[in-house]
FIKOLZA-1660 file (N, C-alpha, C; in steps of 0.1 Angstrom, whole numbers, plus 5000, padded with zeros to 4 digits):
% residues 158
   i   px   py   pz ch aa at
   1 1784 1713 7261  A  M  N
   1 1784 1715 7268  A  M CA
   1 1789 1732 7274  A  M  C
   2 1779 1741 7282  A  D  N
   2 1787 1753 7287  A  D CA
   2 1795 1749 7305  A  D  C
   3 1806 1758 7302  A  P  N
   3 1814 1756 7317  A  P CA
   3 1805 1756 7326  A  P  C
   4 1791 1765 7328  A  I  N
   4 1784 1762 7342  A  I CA
   4 1782 1748 7344  A  I  C
   5 1772 1737 7335  A  T  N
   5 1771 1724 7334  A  T CA
   5 1784 1717 7337  A  T  C
   6 1793 1719 7330  A  L  N
   6 1811 1711 7340  A  L CA
   6 1810 1715 7348  A  L  C
   7 1811 1724 7354  A  I  N
   7 1815 1728 7367  A  I CA
   7 1806 1722 7379  A  I  C
   8 1796 1722 7372  A  A  N
   8 1784 1714 7383  A  A CA
   8 1786 1701 7383  A  A  C
   9 1788 1692 7371  A  G  N
   9 1796 1680 7371  A  G CA
   9 1805 1677 7380  A  G  C
  10 1815 1690 7377  A  A  N
  10 1828 1685 7383  A  A CA
  10 1827 1685 7399  A  A  C
  11 1821 1695 7405  A  T  N
  11 1819 1689 7416  A  T CA
  11 1814 1683 7423  A  T  C
  12 1804 1676 7419  A  A  N
  12 1796 1664 7419  A  A CA
  12 1803 1650 7420  A  A  C
  13 1815 1654 7411  A  L  N
  13 1827 1643 7407  A  L CA
  13 1838 1646 7424  A  L  C
  14 1837 1657 7423  A  Y  N
  14 1851 1663 7433  A  Y CA
  14 1845 1657 7449  A  Y  C
  15 1832 1658 7449  A  N  N
  15 1824 1655 7461  A  N CA
  15 1826 1638 7467  A  N  C
  16 1821 1634 7456  A  G  N
  16 1822 1618 7458  A  G CA
  16 1837 1613 7458  A  G  C
  17 1846 1619 7454  A  I  N
  17 1864 1613 7453  A  I CA
  17 1862 1616 7469  A  I  C
  18 1867 1630 7471  A  K  N
  18 1863 1634 7484  A  K CA
  18 1857 1628 7495  A  K  C
  19 1849 1623 7492  A  S  N
  19 1837 1613 7504  A  S CA
  19 1846 1597 7504  A  S  C
  20 1849 1595 7491  A  A  N
  20 1853 1581 7489  A  A CA
  20 1867 1584 7498  A  A  C
  21 1880 1590 7494  A  V  N
  21 1892 1589 7504  A  V CA
  21 1890 1591 7516  A  V  C
  22 1880 1602 7520  A  D  N
  22 1872 1598 7535  A  D CA
  22 1869 1585 7543  A  D  C
  23 1860 1581 7532  A  A  N
  23 1856 1562 7536  A  A CA
  23 1869 1552 7536  A  A  C
  24 1879 1556 7529  A  G  N
  24 1888 1552 7532  A  G CA
  24 1887 1537 7518  A  G  C
  25 1882 1543 7507  A  H  N
  25 1881 1534 7497  A  H CA
  25 1895 1533 7492  A  H  C
  26 1894 1519 7484  A  D  N
  26 1905 1520 7473  A  D CA
  26 1910 1527 7465  A  D  C
  27 1924 1528 7464  A  M  N
  27 1924 1546 7454  A  M CA
  27 1919 1542 7436  A  M  C
  28 1919 1527 7435  A  M  N
  28 1918 1524 7423  A  M CA
  28 1903 1521 7417  A  M  C
  29 1893 1524 7430  A  E  N
  29 1882 1522 7422  A  E CA
  29 1879 1534 7427  A  E  C
  30 1883 1546 7427  A  T  N
  30 1882 1560 7429  A  T CA
  30 1887 1568 7413  A  T  C
  31 1896 1558 7407  A  A  N
  31 1902 1564 7399  A  A CA
  31 1894 1565 7386  A  A  C
  32 1884 1560 7386  A  D  N
  32 1873 1561 7373  A  D CA
  32 1868 1577 7370  A  D  C
  33 1866 1582 7389  A  K  N
  33 1859 1592 7391  A  K CA
  33 1873 1604 7387  A  K  C
  34 1880 1601 7392  A  V  N
  34 1892 1608 7392  A  V CA
  34 1896 1613 7374  A  V  C
  35 1895 1607 7367  A  G  N
  35 1897 1605 7355  A  G CA
  35 1887 1613 7348  A  G  C
  36 1871 1607 7351  A  N  N
  36 1860 1619 7350  A  N CA
  36 1862 1632 7350  A  N  C
  37 1866 1641 7366  A  L  N
  37 1867 1650 7369  A  L CA
  37 1879 1654 7360  A  L  C
  38 1890 1654 7358  A  F  N
  38 1903 1659 7350  A  F CA
  38 1892 1660 7337  A  F  C
  39 1887 1652 7330  A  S  N
  39 1882 1655 7318  A  S CA
  39 1870 1663 7320  A  S  C
  40 1862 1668 7330  A  H  N
  40 1856 1680 7331  A  H CA
  40 1865 1695 7330  A  H  C
  41 1873 1690 7339  A  I  N
  41 1882 1700 7344  A  I CA
  41 1891 1704 7326  A  I  C
  42 1895 1698 7321  A  A  N
  42 1901 1698 7310  A  A CA
  42 1894 1707 7298  A  A  C
  43 1874 1702 7300  A  Q  N
  43 1866 1705 7292  A  Q CA
  43 1867 1725 7300  A  Q  C
  44 1863 1724 7311  A  I  N
  44 1860 1736 7315  A  I CA
  44 1875 1749 7310  A  I  C
  45 1885 1740 7315  A  V  N
  45 1899 1750 7309  A  V CA
  45 1898 1754 7292  A  V  C
  46 1899 1744 7287  A  Q  N
  46 1893 1744 7272  A  Q CA
  46 1884 1754 7267  A  Q  C
  47 1869 1754 7272  A  L  N
  47 1859 1763 7268  A  L CA
  47 1863 1776 7271  A  L  C
  48 1869 1782 7285  A  T  N
  48 1870 1794 7293  A  T CA
  48 1885 1798 7287  A  T  C
  49 1892 1793 7286  A  S  N
  49 1905 1796 7275  A  S CA
  49 1901 1804 7263  A  S  C
  50 1890 1794 7257  A  A  N
  50 1889 1802 7244  A  A CA
  50 1890 1815 7244  A  A  C
  51 1892 1820 7233  A  P  N
  51 1889 1838 7229  A  P CA
  51 1873 1841 7227  A  P  C
  52 1870 1851 7235  A  R  N
  52 1856 1854 7236  A  R CA
  52 1857 1867 7225  A  R  C
  53 1843 1867 7222  A  K  N
  53 1839 1880 7209  A  K CA
  53 1826 1883 7220  A  K  C
  54 1826 1898 7216  A  K  N
  54 1811 1907 7223  A  K CA
  54 1801 1903 7214  A  K  C
  55 1792 1898 7220  A  K  N
  55 1777 1901 7208  A  K CA
  55 1772 1913 7208  A  K  C
  56 1765 1914 7199  A  L  N
  56 1763 1924 7191  A  L CA
  56 1751 1934 7202  A  L  C
  57 1745 1926 7207  A  F  N
  57 1737 1938 7217  A  F CA
  57 1744 1939 7232  A  F  C
  58 1753 1933 7238  A  Q  N
  58 1759 1930 7247  A  Q CA
  58 1766 1942 7252  A  Q  C
  59 1763 1949 7267  A  S  N
  59 1772 1958 7269  A  S CA
  59 1787 1956 7275  A  S  C
  60 1795 1962 7275  A  Q  N
  60 1806 1960 7282  A  Q CA
  60 1806 1952 7294  A  Q  C
  61 1796 1963 7303  A  A  N
  61 1794 1953 7317  A  A CA
  61 1793 1940 7316  A  A  C
  62 1789 1937 7304  A  E  N
  62 1778 1924 7309  A  E CA
  62 1789 1913 7302  A  E  C
  63 1799 1918 7294  A  F  N
  63 1811 1909 7286  A  F CA
  63 1819 1907 7297  A  F  C
  64 1821 1917 7302  A  E  N
  64 1833 1920 7317  A  E CA
  64 1829 1908 7326  A  E  C
  65 1815 1910 7333  A  A  N
  65 1808 1899 7340  A  A CA
  65 1809 1884 7335  A  A  C
  66 1806 1884 7322  A  D  N
  66 1810 1871 7316  A  D CA
  66 1823 1863 7319  A  D  C
  67 1830 1870 7313  A  A  N
  67 1843 1869 7317  A  A CA
  67 1852 1867 7328  A  A  C
  68 1846 1875 7339  A  V  N
  68 1848 1871 7356  A  V CA
  68 1844 1857 7355  A  V  C
  69 1830 1856 7355  A  K  N
  69 1823 1844 7357  A  K CA
  69 1831 1829 7354  A  K  C
  70 1836 1833 7336  A  L  N
  70 1843 1821 7332  A  L CA
  70 1859 1818 7341  A  L  C
  71 1862 1829 7345  A  Y  N
  71 1876 1833 7355  A  Y CA
  71 1875 1826 7364  A  Y  C
  72 1862 1824 7371  A  S  N
  72 1857 1819 7386  A  S CA
  72 1856 1802 7382  A  S  C
  73 1848 1803 7375  A  I  N
  73 1851 1788 7372  A  I CA
  73 1862 1784 7367  A  I  C
  74 1868 1787 7361  A  K  N
  74 1882 1781 7355  A  K CA
  74 1887 1775 7369  A  K  C
  75 1891 1788 7374  A  A  N
  75 1898 1787 7389  A  A CA
  75 1896 1781 7400  A  A  C
  76 1879 1777 7402  A  K  N
  76 1876 1763 7407  A  K CA
  76 1877 1752 7401  A  K  C
  77 1876 1749 7393  A  A  N
  77 1882 1737 7388  A  A CA
  77 1894 1735 7391  A  A  C
  78 1906 1742 7386  A  K  N
  78 1921 1741 7393  A  K CA
  78 1920 1737 7406  A  K  C
  79 1913 1743 7414  A  Q  N
  79 1919 1742 7426  A  Q CA
  79 1910 1730 7430  A  Q  C
  80 1898 1724 7428  A  M  N
  80 1897 1713 7427  A  M CA
  80 1900 1700 7423  A  M  C
  81 1909 1702 7413  A  Q  N
  81 1919 1696 7408  A  Q CA
  81 1931 1693 7419  A  Q  C
  82 1934 1707 7423  A  L  N
  82 1946 1707 7430  A  L CA
  82 1939 1700 7445  A  L  C
  83 1929 1700 7453  A  E  N
  83 1927 1694 7460  A  E CA
  83 1926 1680 7461  A  E  C
  84 1920 1675 7452  A  V  N
  84 1920 1660 7451  A  V CA
  84 1933 1656 7451  A  V  C
  85 1941 1660 7442  A  K  N
  85 1960 1653 7442  A  K CA
  85 1961 1658 7458  A  K  C
  86 1959 1666 7463  A  N  N
  86 1966 1666 7477  A  N CA
  86 1956 1653 7487  A  N  C
  87 1947 1652 7487  A  L  N
  87 1937 1643 7489  A  L CA
  87 1945 1627 7491  A  L  C
  88 1947 1626 7479  A  F  N
  88 1953 1615 7476  A  F CA
  88 1969 1608 7478  A  F  C
  89 1969 1624 7478  A  V  N
  89 1990 1620 7484  A  V CA
  89 1987 1621 7496  A  V  C
  90 1984 1623 7504  A  G  N
  90 1982 1627 7515  A  G CA
  90 1973 1616 7525  A  G  C
  91 1967 1608 7515  A  Q  N
  91 1957 1596 7522  A  Q CA
  91 1966 1586 7520  A  Q  C
  92 1970 1581 7503  A  Y  N
  92 1981 1569 7499  A  Y CA
  92 1992 1573 7494  A  Y  C
  93 1993 1587 7498  A  G  N
  93 2010 1589 7491  A  G CA
  93 2014 1591 7476  A  G  C
  94 2024 1591 7476  A  P  N
  94 2028 1597 7460  A  P CA
  94 2028 1588 7451  A  P  C
  95 2026 1578 7452  A  A  N
  95 2030 1563 7448  A  A CA
  95 2014 1565 7440  A  A  C
  96 2006 1563 7449  A  A  N
  96 1992 1562 7443  A  A CA
  96 1989 1572 7434  A  A  C
  97 1994 1587 7438  A  W  N
  97 1991 1597 7425  A  W CA
  97 1999 1590 7412  A  W  C
  98 2004 1585 7413  A  D  N
  98 2013 1585 7403  A  D CA
  98 2004 1573 7392  A  D  C
  99 2001 1563 7402  A  A  N
  99 1991 1553 7396  A  A CA
  99 1984 1558 7391  A  A  C
 100 1973 1569 7396  A  I  N
 100 1961 1571 7392  A  I CA
 100 1961 1581 7377  A  I  C
 101 1978 1588 7377  A  Q  N
 101 1979 1595 7369  A  Q CA
 101 1982 1586 7359  A  Q  C
 102 1987 1572 7359  A  R  N
 102 1990 1561 7347  A  R CA
 102 1976 1562 7344  A  R  C
 103 1968 1558 7352  A  E  N
 103 1957 1555 7347  A  E CA
 103 1949 1561 7337  A  E  C
 104 1949 1577 7342  A  V  N
 104 1942 1586 7337  A  V CA
 104 1946 1588 7322  A  V  C
 105 1959 1584 7318  A  I  N
 105 1967 1587 7308  A  I CA
 105 1963 1578 7298  A  I  C
 106 1961 1564 7302  A  E  N
 106 1957 1551 7295  A  E CA
 106 1942 1556 7296  A  E  C
 107 1936 1563 7299  A  M  N
 107 1922 1564 7294  A  M CA
 107 1921 1569 7282  A  M  C
 108 1927 1586 7282  A  R  N
 108 1928 1595 7277  A  R CA
 108 1935 1587 7262  A  R  C
 109 1944 1580 7263  A  K  N
 109 1949 1573 7251  A  K CA
 109 1935 1563 7245  A  K  C
 110 1931 1555 7250  A  D  N
 110 1920 1552 7250  A  D CA
 110 1908 1554 7241  A  D  C
 111 1906 1564 7249  A  V  N
 111 1894 1577 7242  A  V CA
 111 1902 1582 7226  A  V  C
 112 1913 1585 7225  A  A  N
 112 1919 1588 7214  A  A CA
 112 1918 1580 7202  A  A  C
 113 1924 1565 7207  A  R  N
 113 1923 1556 7196  A  R CA
 113 1909 1553 7195  A  R  C
 114 1898 1550 7203  A  Q  N
 114 1887 1550 7194  A  Q CA
 114 1882 1563 7188  A  Q  C
 115 1884 1570 7189  A  E  N
 115 1878 1585 7178  A  E CA
 115 1889 1588 7167  A  E  C
 116 1903 1580 7170  A  A  N
 116 1910 1577 7157  A  A CA
 116 1905 1567 7149  A  A  C
 117 1898 1554 7153  A  V  N
 117 1892 1542 7147  A  V CA
 117 1877 1550 7142  A  V  C
 118 1869 1561 7150  A  E  N
 118 1856 1563 7144  A  E CA
 118 1860 1569 7131  A  E  C
 119 1869 1579 7132  A  Q  N
 119 1872 1588 7121  A  Q CA
 119 1877 1580 7108  A  Q  C
 120 1886 1572 7113  A  Q  N
 120 1887 1563 7103  A  Q CA
 120 1875 1556 7097  A  Q  C
 121 1869 1550 7102  A  E  N
 121 1862 1542 7096  A  E CA
 121 1847 1550 7092  A  E  C
 122 1848 1563 7089  A  K  N
 122 1838 1574 7086  A  K CA
 122 1846 1581 7073  A  K  C
 123 1860 1581 7075  A  E  N
 123 1866 1584 7061  A  E CA
 123 1867 1570 7053  A  E  C
 124 1863 1560 7055  A  E  N
 124 1862 1545 7046  A  E CA
 124 1847 1545 7042  A  E  C
 125 1836 1550 7049  A  I  N
 125 1823 1548 7044  A  I CA
 125 1825 1563 7033  A  I  C
 126 1830 1573 7038  A  Q  N
 126 1829 1582 7029  A  Q CA
 126 1834 1578 7015  A  Q  C
 127 1846 1572 7014  A  Q  N
 127 1853 1570 7001  A  Q CA
 127 1845 1557 6995  A  Q  C
 128 1834 1552 7002  A  A  N
 128 1833 1541 6994  A  A CA
 128 1815 1544 6986  A  A  C
 129 1809 1558 6998  A  M  N
 129 1800 1564 6989  A  M CA
 129 1804 1573 6979  A  M  C
 130 1814 1576 6979  A  M  N
 130 1823 1584 6970  A  M CA
 130 1826 1573 6952  A  M  C
 131 1828 1564 6955  A  M  N
 131 1829 1551 6947  A  M CA
 131 1813 1552 6939  A  M  C
 132 1809 1545 6954  A  T  N
 132 1794 1541 6944  A  T CA
 132 1786 1549 6937  A  T  C
 133 1793 1566 6942  A  A  N
 133 1783 1576 6934  A  A CA
 133 1787 1576 6921  A  A  C
 134 1801 1576 6921  A  S  N
 134 1810 1576 6906  A  S CA
 134 1805 1568 6900  A  S  C
 135 1805 1553 6903  A  V  N
 135 1801 1541 6894  A  V CA
 135 1787 1542 6889  A  V  C
 136 1778 1546 6895  A  I  N
 136 1764 1551 6895  A  I CA
 136 1765 1561 6883  A  I  C
 137 1767 1573 6889  A  G  N
 137 1773 1581 6880  A  G CA
 137 1775 1580 6863  A  G  C
 138 1788 1567 6866  A  G  N
 138 1790 1566 6849  A  G CA
 138 1781 1561 6844  A  G  C
 139 1772 1547 6854  A  V  N
 139 1762 1539 6846  A  V CA
 139 1754 1547 6839  A  V  C
 140 1749 1557 6848  A  I  N
 140 1741 1568 6841  A  I CA
 140 1743 1573 6829  A  I  C
 141 1755 1577 6829  A  L  N
 141 1763 1586 6816  A  L CA
 141 1760 1579 6804  A  L  C
 142 1767 1567 6806  A  M  N
 142 1770 1555 6796  A  M CA
 142 1753 1555 6789  A  M  C
 143 1745 1551 6803  A  A  N
 143 1729 1547 6798  A  A CA
 143 1728 1561 6785  A  A  C
 144 1730 1572 6793  A  G  N
 144 1725 1582 6784  A  G CA
 144 1733 1581 6769  A  G  C
 145 1743 1582 6769  A  L  N
 145 1753 1581 6757  A  L CA
 145 1744 1573 6748  A  L  C
 146 1746 1556 6750  A  L  N
 146 1737 1550 6746  A  L CA
 146 1727 1551 6743  A  L  C
 147 1718 1557 6748  A  I  N
 147 1705 1563 6742  A  I CA
 147 1706 1574 6728  A  I  C
 148 1712 1584 6732  A  V  N
 148 1715 1595 6722  A  V CA
 148 1725 1586 6708  A  V  C
 149 1732 1578 6707  A  I  N
 149 1735 1570 6699  A  I CA
 149 1728 1561 6690  A  I  C
 150 1716 1554 6698  A  I  N
 150 1708 1545 6693  A  I CA
 150 1693 1559 6683  A  I  C
 151 1694 1564 6691  A  L  N
 151 1685 1576 6687  A  L CA
 151 1690 1583 6678  A  L  C
 152 1702 1586 6673  A  I  N
 152 1707 1595 6658  A  I CA
 152 1709 1580 6650  A  I  C
 153 1714 1563 6654  A  A  N
 153 1714 1562 6643  A  A CA
 153 1700 1552 6640  A  A  C
 154 1689 1558 6650  A  T  N
 154 1673 1551 6640  A  T CA
 154 1667 1566 6638  A  T  C
 155 1675 1575 6640  A  G  N
 155 1671 1587 6630  A  G CA
 155 1677 1590 6616  A  G  C
 156 1687 1587 6617  A  S  N
 156 1698 1587 6600  A  S CA
 156 1693 1572 6594  A  S  C
 157 1687 1564 6600  A  A  N
 157 1681 1550 6591  A  A CA
 157 1669 1555 6583  A  A  C
 158 1657 1565 6588  A  R  N
 158 1652 1568 6583  A  R CA
 158 1647 1573 6569  A  R  C
% end
């Protein structure tokens, strides 16, 4: 995803969180939204912090305009993150914010665990495929050698 799409999604999440807090919803009900917002913000920060290369036909002014746009997107995302924190601390107190942070950390750990399991499964599948290919290759090689030996044996018997 590009930073512009991510900031649009983050803004929608931010507005949802703000309205939920204003309506007095339980903070754990909105923890999922906060986790999603912070995920979007992390992606935005990662994408906007990556070094950019000037494109082949891009002028210096266009390059600088893109850099300013990315900086402003990153700044807006960070501001939303800070405002969400202030909303929760103001409405529910620091303990509620700590609870949300723990929830977000657990969500990230779950995602990381799931990705690790998926990566391990992919590696196991690759190893199984390599083993199968090796066995099939060995069988084909042995069959070829056997055919050559039979041809040589029948040719010398004549």
